[in-house]
C-alpha positions in Angstrom: 65.8 26.9 -12.1 65.7 30.2 -10.4 62.3 32.3 -10.8 62.5 35.8 -11.5 60.9 38.1 -9.1 57.8 39.8 -10.1 58.1 43.3 -11.3 54.9 44.2 -9.1 52.8 42.0 -6.7 49.7 42.2 -4.8 48.8 40.2 -1.6 45.4 38.4 -1.7 43.9 40.5 0.8 44.8 43.8 -1.4 43.5 42.0 -4.4 40.3 41.3 -2.7 40.0 45.1 -1.9 40.9 46.2 -5.6 38.5 43.9 -7.1 35.8 45.5 -5.0 36.9 49.0 -6.3 37.1 47.7 -9.9 33.5 46.3 -9.7 32.1 49.6 -8.4 33.5 51.4 -11.3 32.2 48.7 -13.7 34.6 49.5 -16.6 35.4 46.7 -18.6 39.3 46.4 -19.1 40.0 48.8 -16.1 43.2 48.1 -14.0 44.8 49.5 -11.0 47.6 52.0 -12.0 50.2 52.2 -9.6 52.5 55.0 -10.0 55.3 57.6 -8.4 55.0 61.3 -8.4 57.2 64.0 -6.8 55.8 65.0 -3.4 55.7 64.1 0.2 58.3 64.6 2.9 60.7 62.1 1.5 60.8 63.3 -2.3 58.5 60.8 -4.0 55.0 59.9 -3.3 53.0 56.7 -4.3 49.8 56.9 -6.1 47.1 54.3 -7.0 44.1 54.8 -9.3 41.4 53.0 -11.4 42.6 53.3 -15.1 41.0 52.1 -18.3 44.0 53.5 -20.4 46.9 51.4 -21.8 49.8 53.8 -22.2 52.9 53.4 -24.3 55.6 51.7 -22.2 53.3 50.5 -19.6 54.1 47.1 -17.9 51.3 45.2 -16.8 51.1 42.3 -14.2 48.0 40.3 -13.3 47.6 38.5 -10.0 44.6 37.1 -8.2 42.1 38.5 -11.0 43.5 42.0 -10.6 45.5 43.8 -13.4 48.2 46.1 -11.9 49.6 48.6 -14.5 52.8 50.8 -14.2 54.3 53.6 -16.3 57.6 53.4 -17.6 58.9 56.3 -15.6 57.6 54.9 -12.3 58.8 51.2 -12.9 62.3 51.6 -11.9 61.3 53.1 -8.5 58.6 50.4 -7.9 60.3 47.3 -9.2 59.7 44.3 -6.8 57.2 46.0 -4.7 54.2 44.7 -3.2 50.9 46.3 -3.1 49.2 45.5 0.5 46.1 46.2 2.2 46.6 47.3 5.9 43.8 48.1 8.6 44.2 50.6 11.0 42.6 53.1 13.2 41.7 55.3 10.2 39.9 52.5 8.5 42.7 50.9 6.4 44.1 51.4 3.0 46.7 50.3 0.3 50.5 50.5 1.1 53.3 49.5 -0.8 56.2 47.5 0.5 59.1 48.8 -1.8 62.3 47.4 -1.6 64.0 50.3 -3.4 62.8 52.8 -0.7 66.0 53.6 1.5 64.0 56.0 3.6 60.3 56.8 4.0 57.9 59.1 5.9 55.9 58.0 8.9 52.7 58.2 6.9 54.0 55.3 4.6 53.1 57.2 1.4 56.5 59.0 0.9 59.8 57.6 0.1 63.3 58.1 -1.3 65.8 55.8 -3.1 69.6 55.8 -2.8 69.8 56.5 -6.5 67.4 59.5 -6.6 67.8 62.9 -5.2 64.9 64.6 -3.8 63.1 66.5 -6.6 63.7 70.1 -6.6 61.4 72.0 -4.2 60.3 68.9 -2.6 60.8 67.4 1.1 59.8 68.7 4.4 59.9 67.5 8.0 56.2 66.2 7.9 53.9 64.0 6.0 51.9 65.7 3.3 48.3 65.3 3.0 46.8 63.7 -0.4 
């Protein structure tokens, strides 16, 4: 039996950090919303936020006690991605390992896929700040 790949996954270390954040918000039913928006140097930019809402068309995945929610517009661009926690000189943060990204910015927050053109007016030679 072949197991289908998860739509979205999270590493144990990232889940631990996400649970800490969710506990600080202390909102029953809150989840980590993972999304894509236009912007950044490669055309699209990753985003994550604590969200209590369940929107029409949302896809929900639960792993290690963390609920991840993705809207229907972001889902095709994030399908198969893994949320990770990376420690670095700036103190660390969440990052996405996205198998759909064919190019990305050095900052790791911006990407492009072969099936998508850079949104109009987007894209530059350097990473944008958030």
